[in-house]
C-alpha positions in Angstrom: 104.5 107.7 62.0 101.0 106.1 63.3 99.8 106.6 66.8 98.0 104.0 68.9 94.8 105.6 70.6 93.9 103.3 73.1 90.6 103.0 74.9 89.8 100.4 77.5 86.2 98.7 76.9 84.9 98.2 80.3 85.4 101.3 82.5 87.5 104.4 81.7 89.8 104.7 78.8 93.6 104.1 79.0 94.3 107.4 77.1 96.2 108.2 74.3 99.9 107.1 74.3 102.6 107.9 71.9 103.6 104.7 70.4 105.3 103.8 66.9 104.6 101.3 64.5 106.8 99.1 66.1 105.5 99.8 69.6 108.3 102.2 70.6 107.3 105.0 72.7 107.4 108.2 70.6 109.9 110.1 72.6 109.9 113.0 70.5 106.2 113.7 70.8 106.6 113.2 74.7 109.1 116.0 74.7 107.1 118.7 73.4 104.6 118.4 76.2 105.2 119.3 79.8 104.0 118.5 83.0 102.8 122.1 83.5 102.8 124.7 86.6 100.9 122.4 88.8 103.2 119.4 88.0 106.1 121.5 89.0 104.4 122.8 92.1 103.7 119.2 93.0 107.4 118.2 92.4 108.3 121.0 94.6 106.4 120.5 97.3 107.4 116.5 97.4 111.2 117.6 97.2 110.6 119.9 100.4 108.9 117.2 102.1 111.3 114.4 101.3 114.3 117.0 102.3 112.8 117.5 105.5 111.9 114.1 106.3 115.5 112.9 105.3 117.7 115.9 106.7 115.5 116.7 110.0 116.5 114.1 111.9 120.2 115.0 111.5 119.5 117.9 114.0 119.5 115.3 116.9 115.8 115.9 117.9 114.2 112.8 119.9 110.2 112.7 118.8 110.2 110.7 122.1 111.7 113.0 124.4 109.4 114.7 126.9 109.9 117.9 128.6 107.3 118.5 131.7 108.5 122.4 131.9 107.2 123.0 128.3 104.0 121.4 128.1 101.7 123.0 125.5 104.1 125.7 124.4 102.9 128.0 121.6 105.3 127.8 118.5 108.4 129.6 119.1 111.9 130.1 118.0 112.6 127.1 120.4 109.9 125.0 119.4 109.0 126.0 115.7 105.5 123.7 115.7 105.4 124.1 119.6 104.9 121.4 121.9 102.1 118.8 122.8 100.6 117.5 126.0 103.9 115.9 127.1 106.1 118.4 126.2 107.3 116.6 123.0 108.5 118.9 120.1 105.7 118.8 117.4 108.1 119.7 114.8 110.5 116.7 115.4 107.6 114.4 115.7 106.1 115.6 112.4 109.6 115.3 110.8 109.9 111.7 112.2 106.2 110.8 111.5 106.9 111.7 107.8 109.4 109.5 107.4 107.3 106.6 108.7 104.5 107.7 106.5 106.6 108.3 103.6 108.3 104.8 103.9 104.9 103.1 104.2 103.3 105.1 101.2 106.6 104.5 99.0 106.4 100.5 99.6 103.0 100.1 99.3 102.6 102.3 95.9 105.6 100.5 94.3 104.0 97.1 95.2 100.7 98.1 94.3 102.0 99.7 90.7 103.9 96.2 90.2 100.9 94.2 91.1 98.6 96.0 88.9 101.3 95.8 86.1 101.8 92.1 86.1 97.9 91.5 86.2 97.2 93.7 83.5 99.8 92.5 81.3 98.7 88.9 82.0 95.3 89.5 81.1 96.1 91.2 77.7 98.6 88.5 76.9 96.5 85.5 77.7 93.2 87.0 77.4 90.2 84.6 77.7 89.5 83.4 81.1 92.7 85.1 82.6 91.7 88.5 81.4 88.1 87.6 82.6 89.2 86.8 86.1 91.7 89.8 86.5 89.1 92.1 85.7 86.4 90.5 87.9 88.8 91.1 90.8 89.2 94.5 90.2 85.6 95.1 90.0 85.1 93.4 93.3 88.0 95.6 94.8 86.3 98.7 93.6 83.0 97.6 94.9 84.5 97.4 98.6 85.7 100.7 100.3 89.4 100.6 100.9 88.8 101.7 104.6 86.3 99.3 105.2 88.6 96.4 103.8 91.8 97.8 106.0 89.8 97.8 109.2 88.4 94.5 108.8 92.1 93.0 107.9 94.0 94.9 110.7 91.6 94.0 113.3 92.5 90.3 112.5 96.3 90.3 111.8 97.0 93.5 113.9 98.8 96.6 112.6 102.6 96.2 112.0 104.2 97.8 109.3 103.4 94.6 106.7 99.9 94.4 107.4 99.6 98.0 106.7 101.4 97.7 103.4 99.2 94.8 102.5 96.1 96.7 103.0 97.5 99.7 101.5 98.0 97.7 98.3 94.8 96.0 98.3 93.2 99.3 98.2 95.3 100.9 95.2 96.3 98.3 92.7 93.2 98.3 90.9 93.9 101.9 89.6 97.4 100.7 87.8 95.6 97.7 86.6 92.7 99.4 84.8 95.1 102.2 83.2 97.6 99.6 82.0 95.1 97.0 81.1 93.3 99.0 78.2 96.6 100.2 76.7 98.0 96.7 76.4 95.2 95.1 75.0 95.2 97.7 72.4 98.8 97.1 71.8 98.8 93.4 71.4 96.1 93.8 68.7 98.9 95.9 66.7 100.4 94.2 63.5 103.8 94.3 65.0 102.8 92.0 67.6 101.1 89.6 65.7 104.1 89.7 63.3 106.4 88.8 66.4 104.2 85.9 67.5 104.6 84.4 63.7 108.3 84.8 64.1 108.2 82.6 67.3 108.3 85.0 70.0 106.6 83.9 73.4 104.7 85.9 75.5 107.2 86.9 77.9 109.4 88.3 74.7 106.4 90.3 73.5 105.9 91.8 76.8 109.5 92.6 77.4 110.0 94.2 74.0 106.8 95.8 72.9 104.3 96.4 76.2 106.7 96.8 79.0 108.5 99.9 77.4 105.1 101.5 76.2 103.3 101.2 79.4 106.4 102.6 81.5 104.9 106.4 81.2 101.5 104.9 82.1 103.2 103.1 85.3 104.8 106.3 86.5 101.3 108.3 86.4 99.9 105.5 88.2 102.5 105.4 90.9 101.9 108.8 92.0 98.1 108.6 92.1 98.6 105.4 94.1 101.3 107.0 96.7 98.5 109.9 97.2 95.6 107.2 97.8 98.3 105.2 100.0 99.1 108.4 102.2 95.5 109.4 102.7 94.5 106.0 103.6 97.7 105.5 105.9 96.9 108.7 107.7 93.0 107.6 108.1 94.0 104.3 109.7 96.5 106.6 112.0 93.6 108.5 113.0 91.1 105.8 114.0 94.1 104.1 116.0 94.7 101.3 113.4 98.1 102.7 111.9 101.6 103.0 113.6 100.9 102.8 117.0 102.3 105.3 120.0 104.6 106.3 121.3 106.1 106.4 117.7 104.9 109.5 115.6 102.3 109.3 112.9 100.8 111.9 111.0 97.2 110.6 111.4 97.8 109.4 114.9 99.0 113.1 116.1 96.0 114.5 114.5 93.9 112.5 116.4 95.5 112.8 119.7 95.8 116.8 119.3 91.9 116.7 118.5 91.3 117.1 122.1 93.4 120.1 122.6 92.1 121.7 119.2 91.0 125.0 121.0 93.5 125.5 123.6 96.8 124.2 121.5 95.4 124.1 118.0 99.2 123.5 116.6 99.3 119.8 117.8 96.9 118.8 115.2 97.3 121.5 112.9 101.1 121.0 111.7 100.5 117.0 111.0 97.4 117.6 109.4 99.0 120.1 107.0 101.6 117.6 106.3 99.4 115.2 105.1 97.7 117.6 103.0 100.6 119.2 101.5 102.0 115.8 100.6 99.1 114.3 99.2 98.1 117.4 97.2 102.2 117.4 95.8 101.6 113.8 94.6 98.3 114.5 93.1 99.7 117.5 91.5 102.4 115.8 90.0 100.3 112.7 88.8 98.3 115.1 87.0 101.2 116.7 85.6 102.6 113.5 84.2 99.2 112.3 83.0 99.0 115.5 80.9 102.6 115.0 79.6 102.2 111.3 78.6 98.7 110.2 78.1 97.1 113.5 77.5 94.2 113.4 80.4 93.7 113.0 84.0 93.5 110.0 86.1 90.8 108.7 88.2 90.7 105.4 90.7 88.7 103.8 87.5 91.4 104.4 85.0 92.0 107.7 82.5 89.1 110.1 82.2 87.8 110.6 78.7 
C-alpha cells in the first residue's frame, strides 16, 4: 500500500497522512497509533469542563443574584469559589460564563474550520489564480495580529454574539487552510485522481470521493487548535471590555473585574482565570494528541511542524 507523504511548499508542511492508492484513509495504520497520555489528559479536562458547564446550571444558581450580606466572602462550603464585590457567587458565575465562552468558541471554531476547508479545497482543485488568491489572503491574515483586527472590527460593529464570532473566525481560519491545502494539493496530483478526471468526474465529485475523506483527520486536529485559539482570543476581548458585556458573566471579564481586588479577594480573578487556562490547555493537549495519531507531528498556526 502506497502512502502519500504531503508537504506544503509555501509555509509549513501538511504532514504525513495515511492514504492508500485510491485516496482512502488507511484506518488500520491509524488504529495502531494513539493520542498519547497528553491527549487523554486533555480529553479528560475538556469532559470535566463540558459536564460542569452543562450540569452546573441545574443546581438553580443565579449568576446575577446579589447578596450584600455576603460581599467578598472567601471560598467556603456555602460558596465554593467565594463571592465577588456584589455578593454574587463566583462558582455560579464561572459555570454560566463557561457556557457562554464554550458556545462562542465552538461556533467560531466550526465556522473557521469549514471556511478553511472550503478555501483549501478550492485552491487545490482549481489551482491557478484561485490558489494564488486564497494563499495571499492567508498570508495577509497571518501578518495582521488577531487581537488588533478584533479590536478594530468590534469598535465599529459592536460586541454582540455574531460580531464576536465573526472576528474569531477571521483570526483562526488560516490554520485549517494551510494544514489542509498542502495535503489536498498532493492528493490531486495522484494518478487515481487523474484517472477520475479522465473518466469524467467533476471537481465536486473528486472533492467528495477523494479529498474530503482524506482530510477529515486533519480537520479534526485543526478544529481543536482553532477552538483553543478562539477561546484565548474571546477571553482577551472580554478582559479588554470588548467581549460579552456585564452583567452577563464572562471569564475574561471576570478576571478584569477581579483584578481590582487581587490582593484582598484573589479568588474573584483566580478561578475564572484557571478555567480559561484549563480549557485552553485541554484543547491544545487533545489537538496535539490527535496530530500525533493522524498526521505524526505537532501543529502550529502556520501549519504542521516539520
